[in-house]
N, C-alpha and C positions, 0 to 999 in steps of 0.2 A: 110723561114722567121724565124723559131725558131732557126736555127743555127746562123744566124746573130745576133739575140738578145743575144744568149749565149756568143758569141765572145765579144760583147760589154760589157756584164756583167763581164766577166773574165778580160777584160782590165781595167774596172773600179775598180775591187777589187785589181788588181796588182798596179794600181796608188794609191789607198788608202793605201795599205800596204807600198808602197815606201814613201808616205808622213808621215805615222806613224813613220817609222824608221828615216826619216830625222828630225822629231820633237824631237825624243829621242836624236839624235846626237847633234842637236843644243842646247838643254837644258843641255846635259852633258858638252858641250863646255863652256856654260855660268857658270856652277858650277865650272869648272876647272879654268876659268878666275878669279873667286872669291877666289882662293887660295886653293881649295880642292886638295888633293893629287892625282897625276897622277896614282900612283900604285893602288889606290882604284877605278879607273874609271870603272872597270868591274861591280862593285856593282851598279853603276848608270844605266848602260845598262840593268842589270838584273831587277832592279826596273822598268825602263821605258818600257821594253818589256813585262813583266808579269803583270804589272798593267796598267796604262795609262800614256801618256805624261803629263796629268794634274797633277798627283801625283808628277812627276819629276819637274814640274813647281812650285808646292808648296814648294818642297824641295829647289829649286833654290832661291826662295824668302826668305826662312827661314835661309839659310846658311849665316853666317856672312862674310862680305867682309874682307879677310885677305891679299889681294893682295898688299895693301899699307903699310903693316907692314914690 
């Protein structure tokens, strides 16, 4: 019984980590669509992975939209 629970718990953590990385990826894409430099994209991943996707979301809101210029 304990082994089954451990497997489910590990699968849950793997799924949560995958969702975390997907959120970082989607927010980095949004910031890039707003005109942020592609060469500096690694900085966004660094911020997203070592803080939270919430911080990256706040940055995505604060970055001005330069895509129409």
